NUPA-951387 format. One record per atom (N, C-alpha, C): x, y, z; atom name; residue in three letters. Coordinates in nm, 3 decimals. Atoms other than C-alpha are relative to their C-alpha. Layout:
BEGIN
+---------+---------+---------+-------+---------+
|       u |       v |       w | atomo | residuo |
+---------+---------+---------+-------+---------+
|       X |       Y |       Z |    CA |     ala |
...
+---------+---------+---------+-------+---------+
//
This chain:
BEGIN
+---------+---------+---------+-------+---------+
|       u |       v |       w | atomo | residuo |
+---------+---------+---------+-------+---------+
|   0.085 |  -0.105 |   0.048 |     N |     met |
|  -0.209 |   5.898 |   0.324 |    CA |     met |
|  -0.003 |   0.115 |   0.099 |     C |     met |
|   0.013 |  -0.118 |  -0.084 |     N |     gln |
|  -0.234 |   6.250 |   0.455 |    CA |     gln |
|  -0.132 |   0.070 |  -0.031 |     C |     gln |
|   0.128 |  -0.067 |   0.015 |     N |     phe |
|  -0.554 |   6.445 |   0.512 |    CA |     phe |
|   0.009 |   0.142 |   0.054 |     C |     phe |
|   0.014 |  -0.134 |  -0.057 |     N |     asp |
|  -0.644 |   6.809 |   0.570 |    CA |     asp |
|  -0.067 |  -0.015 |   0.136 |     C |     asp |
|   0.057 |   0.006 |  -0.135 |     N |     ile |
|  -0.714 |   6.853 |   0.941 |    CA |     ile |
|  -0.084 |   0.126 |   0.020 |     C |     ile |
|   0.091 |  -0.112 |  -0.018 |     N |     phe |
|  -1.018 |   7.074 |   1.005 |    CA |     phe |
|  -0.005 |   0.048 |   0.144 |     C |     phe |
|   0.003 |  -0.036 |  -0.141 |     N |     gly |
|  -0.980 |   7.079 |   1.383 |    CA |     gly |
|  -0.010 |  -0.126 |   0.084 |     C |     gly |
|   0.011 |   0.110 |  -0.094 |     N |     tyr |
|  -1.046 |   6.861 |   1.684 |    CA |     tyr |
|  -0.133 |   0.009 |   0.074 |     C |     tyr |
|   0.125 |   0.008 |  -0.074 |     N |     ser |
|  -1.359 |   6.750 |   1.865 |    CA |     ser |
|   0.030 |  -0.051 |   0.140 |     C |     ser |
|  -0.016 |   0.046 |  -0.138 |     N |     arg |
|  -1.348 |   6.733 |   2.245 |    CA |     arg |
|  -0.136 |  -0.054 |   0.044 |     C |     arg |
|   0.124 |   0.067 |  -0.039 |     N |     asp |
|  -1.615 |   6.479 |   2.343 |    CA |     asp |
|  -0.008 |  -0.007 |   0.152 |     C |     asp |
|   0.022 |   0.001 |  -0.145 |     N |     tyr |
|  -1.765 |   6.495 |   2.693 |    CA |     tyr |
|  -0.088 |  -0.118 |   0.038 |     C |     tyr |
|   0.075 |   0.114 |  -0.054 |     N |     tyr |
|  -1.891 |   6.195 |   2.892 |    CA |     tyr |
|  -0.027 |   0.025 |   0.148 |     C |     tyr |
|   0.037 |  -0.011 |  -0.140 |     N |     leu |
|  -2.077 |   6.200 |   3.223 |    CA |     leu |
|  -0.045 |  -0.137 |   0.047 |     C |     leu |
|   0.027 |   0.136 |  -0.050 |     N |     lys |
|  -2.076 |   5.870 |   3.414 |    CA |     lys |
|  -0.005 |  -0.101 |  -0.115 |     C |     lys |
|  -0.011 |   0.093 |   0.112 |     N |     gly |
|  -1.980 |   5.690 |   3.091 |    CA |     gly |
|  -0.095 |   0.026 |  -0.114 |     C |     gly |
|   0.098 |  -0.030 |   0.105 |     N |     lys |
|  -2.262 |   5.845 |   2.884 |    CA |     lys |
|   0.041 |   0.127 |  -0.074 |     C |     lys |
|  -0.036 |  -0.114 |   0.084 |     N |     tyr |
|  -2.190 |   6.080 |   2.592 |    CA |     tyr |
|  -0.100 |   0.113 |   0.021 |     C |     tyr |
|   0.090 |  -0.113 |  -0.022 |     N |     ile |
|  -2.330 |   6.427 |   2.663 |    CA |     ile |
|   0.018 |   0.112 |  -0.102 |     C |     ile |
|  -0.018 |  -0.102 |   0.102 |     N |     gly |
|  -2.189 |   6.636 |   2.376 |    CA |     gly |
|   0.147 |   0.023 |  -0.032 |     C |     gly |
|  -0.137 |  -0.030 |   0.040 |     N |     asn |
|  -1.882 |   6.789 |   2.218 |    CA |     asn |
|   0.014 |   0.148 |  -0.032 |     C |     asn |
|  -0.032 |  -0.134 |   0.049 |     N |     ile |
|  -1.711 |   7.117 |   2.134 |    CA |     ile |
|   0.113 |  -0.015 |  -0.101 |     C |     ile |
|  -0.102 |   0.004 |   0.105 |     N |     ile |
|  -1.489 |   7.192 |   1.834 |    CA |     ile |
|   0.114 |   0.093 |   0.039 |     C |     ile |
|  -0.120 |  -0.076 |  -0.032 |     N |     leu |
|  -1.131 |   7.313 |   1.891 |    CA |     leu |
|   0.084 |   0.018 |  -0.126 |     C |     leu |
|  -0.092 |  -0.024 |   0.112 |     N |     glu |
|  -0.882 |   7.465 |   1.646 |    CA |     glu |
|   0.128 |  -0.083 |   0.015 |     C |     glu |
|  -0.126 |   0.070 |  -0.027 |     N |     asp |
|  -0.575 |   7.308 |   1.810 |    CA |     asp |
|  -0.023 |  -0.109 |   0.104 |     C |     asp |
|   0.015 |   0.108 |  -0.097 |     N |     lys |
|  -0.527 |   6.990 |   2.008 |    CA |     lys |
|   0.048 |   0.045 |   0.137 |     C |     lys |
|  -0.034 |  -0.037 |  -0.137 |     N |     asp |
|  -0.508 |   7.018 |   2.386 |    CA |     asp |
|   0.076 |  -0.111 |   0.072 |     C |     asp |
|  -0.078 |   0.112 |  -0.057 |     N |     arg |
|  -0.324 |   6.686 |   2.444 |    CA |     arg |
|   0.068 |  -0.074 |  -0.114 |     C |     arg |
|  -0.076 |   0.072 |   0.102 |     N |     glu |
|  -0.080 |   6.464 |   2.261 |    CA |     glu |
|  -0.067 |  -0.130 |  -0.042 |     C |     glu |
|   0.061 |   0.128 |   0.030 |     N |     thr |
|  -0.266 |   6.132 |   2.283 |    CA |     thr |
|  -0.147 |   0.020 |  -0.034 |     C |     thr |
|   0.138 |  -0.016 |   0.045 |     N |     leu |
|  -0.591 |   6.123 |   2.086 |    CA |     leu |
|  -0.079 |  -0.128 |   0.024 |     C |     leu |
|   0.088 |   0.116 |  -0.008 |     N |     gly |
|  -0.889 |   5.890 |   2.112 |    CA |     gly |
|  -0.017 |  -0.053 |   0.141 |     C |     gly |
|   0.033 |   0.064 |  -0.127 |     N |     tyr |
|  -0.979 |   5.646 |   2.387 |    CA |     tyr |
|   0.118 |   0.000 |   0.097 |     C |     tyr |
|  -0.118 |   0.006 |  -0.087 |     N |     leu |
|  -0.623 |   5.618 |   2.520 |    CA |     leu |
|   0.036 |   0.136 |   0.059 |     C |     leu |
|  -0.028 |  -0.134 |  -0.048 |     N |     gly |
|  -0.609 |   5.996 |   2.568 |    CA |     gly |
|  -0.108 |   0.056 |   0.090 |     C |     gly |
|   0.108 |  -0.048 |  -0.085 |     N |     gln |
|  -0.914 |   6.016 |   2.793 |    CA |     gln |
|   0.055 |   0.063 |   0.128 |     C |     gln |
|  -0.037 |  -0.068 |  -0.124 |     N |     lys |
|  -0.890 |   6.255 |   3.089 |    CA |     lys |
|  -0.126 |   0.020 |   0.083 |     C |     lys |
|   0.109 |  -0.033 |  -0.091 |     N |     thr |
|  -1.112 |   6.292 |   3.392 |    CA |     thr |
|   0.028 |   0.141 |   0.052 |     C |     thr |
|  -0.016 |  -0.140 |  -0.037 |     N |     glu |
|  -1.167 |   6.662 |   3.464 |    CA |     glu |
|  -0.119 |   0.045 |   0.082 |     C |     glu |
|   0.109 |  -0.067 |  -0.071 |     N |     ile |
|  -1.376 |   6.880 |   3.691 |    CA |     ile |
|  -0.022 |   0.133 |  -0.070 |     C |     ile |
|   0.030 |  -0.122 |   0.073 |     N |     leu |
|  -1.552 |   7.162 |   3.506 |    CA |     leu |
|   0.030 |   0.122 |   0.086 |     C |     leu |
|  -0.035 |  -0.122 |  -0.072 |     N |     lys |
|  -1.412 |   7.501 |   3.608 |    CA |     lys |
|  -0.108 |   0.107 |  -0.018 |     C |     lys |
|   0.108 |  -0.094 |   0.028 |     N |     thr |
|  -1.700 |   7.696 |   3.450 |    CA |     thr |
|  -0.122 |  -0.079 |  -0.045 |     C |     thr |
|   0.120 |   0.065 |   0.051 |     N |     asp |
|  -2.058 |   7.616 |   3.353 |    CA |     asp |
|   0.019 |  -0.031 |  -0.149 |     C |     asp |
|  -0.017 |   0.045 |   0.138 |     N |     leu |
|  -2.079 |   7.430 |   3.020 |    CA |     leu |
|  -0.137 |  -0.034 |  -0.059 |     C |     leu |
|   0.127 |   0.026 |   0.068 |     N |     leu |
|  -2.374 |   7.427 |   2.777 |    CA |     leu |
|   0.025 |  -0.094 |  -0.116 |     C |     leu |
|  -0.012 |   0.100 |   0.106 |     N |     leu |
|  -2.396 |   7.113 |   2.561 |    CA |     leu |
|  -0.139 |  -0.051 |  -0.033 |     C |     leu |
|   0.130 |   0.050 |   0.046 |     N |     lys |
|  -2.702 |   7.016 |   2.355 |    CA |     lys |
|  -0.116 |   0.058 |   0.081 |     C |     lys |
|   0.106 |  -0.072 |  -0.071 |     N |     lys |
|  -2.921 |   7.278 |   2.528 |    CA |     lys |
|  -0.014 |  -0.039 |   0.147 |     C |     lys |
|   0.002 |   0.036 |  -0.141 |     N |     lys |
|  -2.836 |   7.138 |   2.873 |    CA |     lys |
|   0.121 |   0.062 |   0.068 |     C |     lys |
|  -0.106 |  -0.068 |  -0.073 |     N |     leu |
|  -2.630 |   7.326 |   3.132 |    CA |     leu |
|   0.059 |  -0.094 |   0.104 |     C |     leu |
|  -0.073 |   0.079 |  -0.099 |     N |     tyr |
|  -2.365 |   7.141 |   3.332 |    CA |     tyr |
|   0.075 |   0.098 |   0.088 |     C |     tyr |
|  -0.054 |  -0.095 |  -0.096 |     N |     lys |
|  -2.256 |   7.326 |   3.645 |    CA |     lys |
|   0.150 |  -0.021 |   0.023 |     C |     lys |
|  -0.141 |   0.008 |  -0.039 |     N |     ala |
|  -1.899 |   7.406 |   3.743 |    CA |     ala |
|   0.012 |  -0.094 |   0.119 |     C |     ala |
|  -0.020 |   0.097 |  -0.108 |     N |     gly |
|  -1.762 |   7.134 |   3.971 |    CA |     gly |
|  -0.045 |  -0.140 |  -0.038 |     C |     gly |
|   0.043 |   0.132 |   0.047 |     N |     thr |
|  -1.917 |   6.847 |   3.771 |    CA |     thr |
|   0.120 |  -0.077 |  -0.054 |     C |     thr |
|  -0.111 |   0.084 |   0.048 |     N |     glu |
|  -1.674 |   6.560 |   3.706 |    CA |     glu |
|  -0.040 |  -0.065 |  -0.131 |     C |     glu |
|   0.026 |   0.055 |   0.133 |     N |     val |
|  -1.661 |   6.463 |   3.338 |    CA |     val |
|   0.127 |  -0.067 |  -0.052 |     C |     val |
|  -0.112 |   0.060 |   0.071 |     N |     thr |
|  -1.440 |   6.251 |   3.115 |    CA |     thr |
|   0.002 |   0.060 |  -0.140 |     C |     thr |
|  -0.011 |  -0.058 |   0.133 |     N |     thr |
|  -1.308 |   6.407 |   2.794 |    CA |     thr |
|   0.090 |  -0.088 |  -0.087 |     C |     thr |
|  -0.075 |   0.077 |   0.099 |     N |     glu |
|  -1.168 |   6.251 |   2.478 |    CA |     glu |
|   0.017 |   0.090 |  -0.122 |     C |     glu |
|  -0.027 |  -0.087 |   0.114 |     N |     leu |
|  -1.009 |   6.432 |   2.181 |    CA |     leu |
|   0.007 |  -0.083 |  -0.129 |     C |     leu |
|   0.007 |   0.070 |   0.130 |     N |     ile |
|  -1.087 |   6.322 |   1.823 |    CA |     ile |
|   0.040 |   0.099 |  -0.111 |     C |     ile |
|  -0.042 |  -0.083 |   0.112 |     N |     met |
|  -0.923 |   6.459 |   1.507 |    CA |     met |
|  -0.108 |   0.001 |  -0.108 |     C |     met |
|   0.098 |  -0.013 |   0.108 |     N |     leu |
|  -1.158 |   6.593 |   1.237 |    CA |     leu |
|   0.077 |   0.013 |  -0.132 |     C |     leu |
|  -0.074 |   0.002 |   0.126 |     N |     cys |
|  -1.014 |   6.502 |   0.895 |    CA |     cys |
|  -0.094 |   0.031 |  -0.115 |     C |     cys |
|   0.076 |  -0.033 |   0.119 |     N |     gly |
|  -1.128 |   6.626 |   0.558 |    CA |     gly |
|   0.044 |  -0.082 |  -0.118 |     C |     gly |
|  -0.039 |   0.072 |   0.122 |     N |     arg |
|  -1.030 |   6.538 |   0.206 |    CA |     arg |
|   0.148 |  -0.034 |  -0.002 |     C |     arg |
|  -0.138 |   0.046 |   0.014 |     N |     lys |
|  -0.711 |   6.364 |   0.107 |    CA |     lys |
|   0.084 |   0.108 |  -0.066 |     C |     lys |
|  -0.092 |  -0.098 |   0.057 |     N |     lys |
|  -0.414 |   6.593 |   0.036 |    CA |     lys |
|   0.057 |  -0.055 |  -0.129 |     C |     lys |
|  -0.065 |   0.040 |   0.124 |     N |     thr |
|  -0.279 |   6.585 |  -0.316 |    CA |     thr |
|   0.146 |   0.042 |   0.006 |     C |     thr |
|  -0.144 |  -0.027 |  -0.008 |     N |     ile |
|   0.095 |   6.569 |  -0.353 |    CA |     ile |
|   0.048 |   0.065 |  -0.127 |     C |     ile |
+---------+---------+---------+-------+---------+
//
């Protein structure tokens, strides 16, 4: 089955706890999901769920595909 792809969700984790996500138009890595996790250091301040995370904070990110309805052939 094929689905319309609406975009991608980059989920952020701090010390293993989910802190929020942002929506992307294009994927930023080839491997999606848990196996594609990356540990990054924030280069700029990031606002997630009304909380500000300062530049220099170490976070883990994971990319999830956002699928919509099934494509008709």
